[in-house]
C-alpha positions as CSV (number, residue, x, y, z in Angstrom):
1,X,58.3,17.1,90.2
2,X,58.2,13.5,88.8
3,X,54.7,12.1,88.5
4,X,54.8,8.4,87.5
5,X,52.0,8.3,84.9
6,X,52.1,5.8,82.1
7,X,51.5,6.7,78.4
8,X,48.0,5.3,78.7
9,X,47.3,7.4,81.8
10,X,48.5,10.6,80.0
11,X,46.4,9.8,76.9
12,X,43.3,9.3,79.0
13,X,43.8,12.6,80.8
14,X,44.3,14.5,77.5
15,X,41.2,12.9,76.1
16,X,39.2,13.9,79.2
17,X,40.1,17.6,78.8
18,X,39.6,17.6,75.1
19,X,43.1,18.0,73.6
20,X,45.3,15.7,71.5
21,X,48.8,16.4,72.8
22,X,50.5,17.9,75.9
23,X,52.0,20.8,73.9
24,X,48.5,22.1,73.3
25,X,48.2,23.0,77.0
26,X,51.0,25.6,76.5
27,X,49.9,26.9,73.1
28,X,49.4,30.4,74.5
29,X,52.9,30.7,75.8
30,X,55.3,32.3,73.3
31,X,58.2,30.0,72.2
32,X,60.9,32.4,73.4
33,X,59.5,32.0,76.9
34,X,59.0,28.3,76.7
35,X,62.5,27.6,75.4
36,X,64.7,30.5,76.6
37,X,68.4,30.5,75.8
38,X,70.1,30.1,79.2
39,X,73.7,31.4,79.6
40,X,74.9,28.5,81.7
41,X,78.6,27.9,81.8
42,X,80.2,24.5,81.4
43,X,80.4,22.3,84.4
44,X,83.4,22.4,86.7
45,X,85.4,19.8,88.6
46,X,84.8,19.5,92.4
47,X,88.2,21.1,93.0
48,X,87.4,24.1,90.8
49,X,83.9,24.5,92.3
50,X,85.3,24.5,95.9
51,X,87.9,27.1,95.0
52,X,85.2,29.3,93.4
53,X,83.2,29.1,96.6
54,X,86.3,29.9,98.7
55,X,86.9,33.0,96.5
56,X,83.4,34.2,97.0
57,X,83.6,33.6,100.8
58,X,86.9,35.6,100.9
59,X,85.0,38.7,99.9
60,X,83.2,38.6,103.3
61,X,84.7,40.0,106.5
62,X,84.5,37.7,109.5
63,X,84.8,38.5,113.2
64,X,88.1,36.7,113.1
65,X,89.5,39.7,111.3
66,X,87.3,42.5,112.7
67,X,86.9,44.1,116.1
68,X,83.1,44.2,116.6
69,X,81.0,46.6,118.6
70,X,77.8,45.6,116.9
71,X,74.9,44.1,118.8
72,X,71.2,45.2,118.5
73,X,69.9,41.7,119.1
74,X,72.8,39.4,118.1
75,X,76.0,39.3,120.0
76,X,79.6,38.1,119.7
77,X,80.2,35.9,122.8
78,X,82.8,33.3,123.5
79,X,81.6,29.7,122.9
80,X,83.4,26.9,124.7
81,X,84.8,24.2,122.3
82,X,82.9,21.5,124.1
83,X,79.6,22.9,122.8
84,X,80.3,22.1,119.2
85,X,82.0,18.8,120.1
86,X,78.9,17.5,122.0
87,X,76.2,18.7,119.5
88,X,78.2,17.0,116.7
89,X,77.7,13.6,118.2
90,X,75.5,11.3,116.2
91,X,73.0,10.8,119.0
92,X,72.2,14.5,118.8
93,X,73.0,15.7,115.3
94,X,69.7,14.6,113.7
95,X,66.5,16.1,112.3
96,X,64.4,13.3,113.8
97,X,61.4,14.4,115.8
98,X,61.3,12.4,119.1
99,X,57.7,11.2,118.8
100,X,58.8,7.7,119.8
101,X,59.9,8.1,123.4
102,X,61.1,4.5,123.7
103,X,63.9,5.3,121.3
104,X,64.4,9.0,122.1
105,X,65.0,9.3,125.8
106,X,68.4,11.1,125.4
107,X,67.0,13.8,123.1
108,X,63.9,14.2,125.2
109,X,65.9,14.5,128.4
110,X,68.1,17.1,126.8
111,X,65.0,19.2,125.8
112,X,63.6,18.7,129.4
113,X,66.9,20.0,130.8
114,X,66.8,23.0,128.4
115,X,63.3,23.8,129.6
116,X,64.4,23.6,133.2
117,X,67.3,25.9,132.7
118,X,65.3,28.5,130.8
119,X,62.6,28.5,133.5
120,X,65.2,28.9,136.2
121,X,67.1,31.6,134.3
122,X,63.9,33.7,133.7
123,X,62.3,33.0,137.1
124,X,59.2,31.5,135.4
125,X,57.3,28.3,136.1
126,X,57.3,26.7,132.6
127,X,59.2,26.9,129.4
128,X,58.6,25.3,126.0
129,X,61.2,23.5,123.9
130,X,62.1,26.7,122.0
131,X,60.9,28.8,119.0
132,X,62.7,29.7,115.8
133,X,64.2,33.0,117.2
134,X,63.5,35.9,119.5
135,X,61.2,37.7,117.0
136,X,59.0,34.6,116.5
137,X,58.8,34.0,120.3
138,X,57.6,37.6,120.7
139,X,54.9,37.2,118.2
140,X,53.8,33.9,119.7
141,X,53.4,35.7,123.1
142,X,50.8,38.0,121.5
143,X,49.0,34.9,120.0
144,X,49.0,33.4,123.5
145,X,47.5,36.5,125.1
146,X,44.8,36.7,122.4
147,X,43.8,33.1,123.0
148,X,43.9,33.6,126.8
149,X,41.2,36.2,126.6
150,X,39.4,34.1,123.9
151,X,39.5,37.0,121.4
152,X,37.6,39.4,123.7
153,X,40.7,41.5,124.1
154,X,42.7,42.2,121.0
155,X,44.8,45.2,121.6
156,X,48.6,45.0,122.1
157,X,50.7,47.8,123.6
158,X,54.3,47.6,122.4
159,X,57.1,49.6,123.9
160,X,59.1,51.6,121.4
161,X,62.1,50.2,123.4
162,X,61.3,46.7,122.1
163,X,63.5,45.5,119.3
164,X,62.2,47.0,116.1
165,X,62.5,43.7,114.2
166,X,60.4,42.0,116.9
167,X,57.7,44.7,116.6
168,X,57.8,44.2,112.8
169,X,57.4,40.5,113.1
170,X,54.4,40.9,115.5
171,X,52.7,43.2,113.0
172,X,53.4,40.7,110.2
173,X,51.8,37.9,112.2
174,X,48.6,39.8,112.3
175,X,48.7,41.2,108.9
176,X,45.4,40.7,107.0
177,X,43.2,40.7,110.1
178,X,41.2,43.7,111.3
179,X,40.7,42.1,114.8
180,X,44.1,43.2,116.2
181,X,45.1,46.7,117.2
182,X,48.8,47.5,117.9
183,X,49.8,50.7,119.6
184,X,52.5,52.2,121.8
185,X,55.5,52.2,119.6
186,X,54.6,55.1,117.3
187,X,57.3,57.4,118.8
188,X,60.4,57.8,116.7
189,X,62.4,59.9,119.2
190,X,64.3,57.1,120.9
191,X,64.1,55.8,124.5
192,X,60.6,55.8,125.8
193,X,59.4,56.1,129.4
194,X,57.6,52.8,130.0
195,X,55.0,54.6,132.1
196,X,53.8,56.3,129.0
197,X,52.4,52.9,128.0
198,X,50.1,52.7,131.0
199,X,47.8,55.4,129.6
200,X,47.2,53.3,126.5
201,X,45.9,50.3,128.4
202,X,42.1,50.0,128.3
203,X,39.5,47.2,128.7
204,X,40.4,45.8,125.2
205,X,44.1,45.5,126.0
206,X,45.4,41.9,126.0
207,X,49.1,42.4,126.4
208,X,51.8,45.0,127.2
209,X,55.2,44.2,125.7
210,X,58.5,45.6,127.1
211,X,62.2,44.6,126.8
212,X,64.7,44.0,129.6
213,X,67.4,45.3,129.2
214,X,65.6,47.3,126.5
215,X,66.8,47.7,122.9
216,X,69.0,50.6,123.9
217,X,70.6,48.6,126.7
218,X,68.8,50.4,129.6
219,X,68.0,48.6,132.8
220,X,64.8,49.3,134.7
221,X,63.0,47.7,137.6
222,X,59.5,46.8,136.3
223,X,58.0,45.6,139.6
224,X,55.7,48.6,140.0
225,X,55.0,48.8,136.3
226,X,53.9,45.1,136.3
227,X,51.5,45.9,139.2
228,X,49.9,48.7,137.2
229,X,49.6,46.6,134.0
230,X,47.9,43.8,136.0
231,X,45.6,46.3,137.8
232,X,44.3,47.4,134.4
233,X,43.5,43.8,133.4
234,X,46.3,43.1,130.9
235,X,49.1,40.6,130.7
236,X,52.7,41.6,130.8
237,X,55.3,40.1,128.4
238,X,59.0,40.9,128.7
239,X,61.7,40.2,126.1
240,X,65.1,39.5,127.7
241,X,68.8,39.2,127.0
242,X,69.6,35.9,128.6
243,X,73.2,36.8,129.4
244,X,72.0,39.8,131.4
245,X,69.9,37.6,133.6
246,X,73.2,36.2,135.0
247,X,73.5,39.5,136.8
248,X,70.0,41.1,136.9
249,X,66.8,40.3,138.7
250,X,64.9,37.7,136.7
251,X,61.6,39.0,135.1
252,X,59.7,36.4,137.1
253,X,60.3,38.5,140.1
254,X,58.6,41.4,138.4
255,X,55.5,39.1,138.1
256,X,55.8,38.9,134.3
257,X,53.2,36.6,132.7
258,X,55.3,35.7,129.7
259,X,59.1,36.0,129.1
260,X,60.6,35.6,125.7
261,X,64.1,36.3,124.2
262,X,66.7,35.6,121.7
263,X,68.8,32.7,122.9
264,X,71.7,33.3,120.5
265,X,74.0,34.7,123.2
266,X,73.9,31.3,124.9
267,X,76.5,29.5,122.9
268,X,75.1,30.1,119.4
269,X,77.5,31.5,116.8
270,X,76.7,34.7,114.9
271,X,75.2,33.8,111.5
272,X,73.4,35.7,108.7
273,X,70.0,35.5,110.4
274,X,70.3,32.2,112.0
275,X,69.6,29.5,112.9
276,X,69.0,31.2,116.2
277,X,66.9,30.3,119.2
278,X,63.6,31.7,120.6
279,X,63.2,31.5,124.4
280,X,59.7,31.2,125.7
281,X,58.7,30.9,129.3
282,X,55.5,31.7,131.2
283,X,53.3,31.2,134.2
284,X,52.0,27.7,134.6
285,X,48.4,28.8,134.0
286,X,49.2,29.4,130.4
287,X,50.7,25.9,129.8
288,X,47.8,24.7,127.5
289,X,48.1,27.8,125.3
290,X,51.8,27.8,125.0
291,X,52.9,27.4,121.4
292,X,55.5,24.8,120.4
293,X,56.6,21.5,122.0
294,X,56.8,20.7,125.7
295,X,58.7,17.7,127.1
296,X,57.4,16.4,130.4
297,X,58.8,14.0,133.0
298,X,56.8,10.8,133.8
299,X,57.2,7.2,134.9
300,X,56.7,4.1,132.8
301,X,54.7,1.0,133.7
302,X,57.7,-0.3,135.7
303,X,58.0,2.9,137.7
304,X,61.2,4.1,135.9
305,X,61.6,7.8,135.1
306,X,61.0,8.8,131.5
307,X,60.4,11.8,129.2
308,X,57.7,12.4,126.6
309,X,56.2,15.1,124.5
310,X,53.2,16.2,126.5
311,X,50.1,18.4,126.3
312,X,50.4,18.2,122.5
313,X,46.7,19.0,122.0
314,X,47.8,22.6,121.8
315,X,49.4,22.2,118.4
316,X,49.1,20.2,115.2
317,X,47.6,17.1,116.8
318,X,44.1,18.5,116.9
319,X,41.8,20.2,114.4
320,X,43.5,23.1,112.8
321,X,41.0,25.7,113.8
322,X,41.4,24.7,117.5
323,X,45.2,24.8,117.5
324,X,46.7,27.7,119.4
325,X,49.5,28.2,116.9
326,X,50.9,26.9,113.7
327,X,54.3,26.4,115.4
328,X,54.7,22.7,115.8
329,X,58.4,22.3,116.0
330,X,61.4,23.7,117.8
331,X,65.1,24.5,117.4
332,X,66.2,21.1,118.8
333,X,70.0,21.2,118.0
334,X,70.3,24.9,118.8
335,X,68.5,24.5,122.0
336,X,70.8,21.7,122.9
337,X,73.8,24.0,122.2
338,X,72.4,26.6,124.6
339,X,71.8,23.8,127.2
340,X,75.4,22.7,127.0
341,X,76.6,26.3,127.2
342,X,74.6,27.0,130.3
343,X,75.6,23.7,131.9
344,X,79.3,24.3,131.3
345,X,79.2,27.8,132.7
346,X,76.9,27.2,135.5
347,X,75.3,29.9,137.6
348,X,78.6,31.5,138.6
349,X,80.1,31.3,135.1
350,X,77.1,33.0,133.6
351,X,77.3,35.7,136.3
352,X,81.0,36.3,135.5
353,X,80.2,36.7,131.7
354,X,77.4,39.1,132.5
355,X,79.7,41.1,134.9
356,X,82.4,41.3,132.3
357,X,80.0,42.6,129.7
358,X,78.6,45.2,132.1
359,X,82.0,46.4,133.3
360,X,83.6,46.6,129.8
361,X,80.6,48.4,128.4
362,X,80.8,51.0,131.2
363,X,84.5,51.4,130.6
364,X,83.9,51.9,126.9
365,X,81.1,54.4,127.5
366,X,83.3,56.5,129.8
367,X,86.1,56.6,127.3
368,X,83.9,57.5,124.4
369,X,82.1,60.2,126.4
370,X,85.5,61.9,126.8
371,X,86.0,62.3,123.0
372,X,85.2,65.8,121.8
373,X,82.0,65.7,119.7
374,X,80.8,62.4,121.1
375,X,78.2,62.1,123.9
376,X,76.8,59.0,125.6
377,X,73.0,59.5,125.9
378,X,72.0,58.8,129.5
379,X,69.1,56.5,130.2
380,X,70.0,55.5,133.7
381,X,72.0,52.3,134.2
382,X,72.7,50.0,131.2
383,X,73.9,46.5,130.7
384,X,76.2,45.9,127.6
385,X,74.8,48.4,125.1
386,X,74.5,52.2,125.2
387,X,73.6,55.1,122.8
388,X,76.3,57.5,121.5
389,X,75.5,60.8,119.8
390,X,78.1,61.2,117.1
391,X,79.4,64.3,115.3
392,X,78.9,62.8,111.8
393,X,76.3,60.5,110.3
394,X,76.6,56.9,111.6
395,X,76.7,55.4,108.1
396,X,79.7,57.5,107.3
397,X,81.3,56.8,110.6
398,X,80.9,53.0,110.2
399,X,82.4,53.1,106.7
400,X,85.5,54.9,108.1
401,X,85.7,52.5,111.0
402,X,85.6,49.5,108.7
403,X,88.6,50.8,106.9
404,X,90.4,50.3,110.2
405,X,89.0,46.8,110.6
406,X,86.4,47.9,113.2
407,X,82.8,46.9,112.9
408,X,81.0,49.8,114.4
409,X,77.7,49.9,116.2
410,X,74.1,49.9,115.0
411,X,72.7,53.0,113.2
412,X,69.6,53.9,115.2
413,X,68.3,56.2,112.5
414,X,67.4,53.0,110.5
415,X,64.5,52.5,112.9
416,X,64.0,55.9,114.7
417,X,63.5,58.9,112.5
418,X,64.6,61.4,115.2
419,X,67.8,59.5,116.1
420,X,70.1,60.7,113.3
421,X,73.8,60.5,114.2
422,X,73.0,58.1,117.1
423,X,75.1,54.9,117.4
424,X,74.1,51.9,119.5
425,X,77.4,50.3,120.8
426,X,77.6,46.8,122.1
427,X,80.4,45.4,124.2
428,X,80.8,41.7,125.3
429,X,83.4,39.7,127.3
430,X,85.3,39.2,124.0
431,X,86.2,42.9,123.7
432,X,89.5,43.3,125.4
433,X,90.6,46.6,127.0
434,X,93.1,47.0,124.1
435,X,90.3,46.6,121.5
436,X,88.1,49.2,123.4
437,X,91.0,51.6,123.5
438,X,91.7,51.0,119.8
439,X,88.0,51.7,119.1
440,X,88.2,55.0,121.0
441,X,91.4,56.1,119.3
442,X,89.9,55.2,115.9
443,X,86.8,57.2,116.6
444,X,89.0,60.2,117.4
445,X,91.0,59.7,114.2
446,X,88.2,59.2,111.7
447,X,86.3,62.2,113.0
448,X,89.3,64.5,112.9
449,X,90.0,63.9,109.2
């Protein structure tokens, strides 16, 4: 970092600390560490550098060349060309924060529309302007619950059916404090009966967290479960797959208090970890404890409709110790992409995408279940993911599949000790019948070697 000090300034500072020259400050550092010989090659032309980067990128496999059945939280969906075209416009492609509403009405209205769509999709009363990703949103739901009970309740009951990375992020959020207790997800045997969680709720429980459809793709009606959670004095948070909500009952109809989710399926391309999109919706009573930004609709002094950042006393605009979260931004451009995606598809379009995912996944499950040595693990109805017990270790199976340009499913033994040889398969509208049939035939071939 450059610090513009004059020679006189430096001499005065050295005199003050009692040394004559700057090198004396580093006298204890060996010369070979101060001046290491660096093996840095000669510079390259722009043309050469670009070719080197292309060569490195060519080592990767993309979904343009592979048939993918991998999900577990990030999914390969079709994205209309208009999404990228619109978010690439100069009015939207900016890192500027819309603090000045008089020059930001377009951006603010876009965020307001995003909030409205998320609230409608989840069946909730309010939505914020987004979080970084689904895992961050899940952790912030726990923070909200803790503040709601003013720290008097500090126990979180997490379902083992909640995405393992979300659970890990929640634990990381509260690392270093002895005030929070997290229970419920200790089981390593796979799908968990949600009713097992009810026995863990006591007077210190702030929040119960489940997923819908769950991490294994299973669909359950949580209406009665929600009643039991509330009867015990705890809040209920549900993490969702937004595409599934085009077909399934929204969690608001279960009387969920908080709904979070990964918004990546809503027009966001797969990338190595992001940028993705954290959905966060809740009941109106939690609006002042909701982390992140909220855009509200108002009228100006002339009576014209306008949009502004509102209720900002929740975040960084107040004393740090009184803020409800350190989240003071949002995924503006990514949220806009999801808004455009939802607007282009509309209610019927989203329903059609969800129905395609559901139907194709059930077709794939039926075909795989007919392969000798493979068995689809039943958990009731499922959306677009399902568990398959395989005759060989999943790591070995996926390596063999990749040789046939097939990206296999998720190895559940990575997160569940007792789920060796269990594969989580994801199917979306992009998987054609021909691809599914090829996947099935390839499974037969690689396990008969």
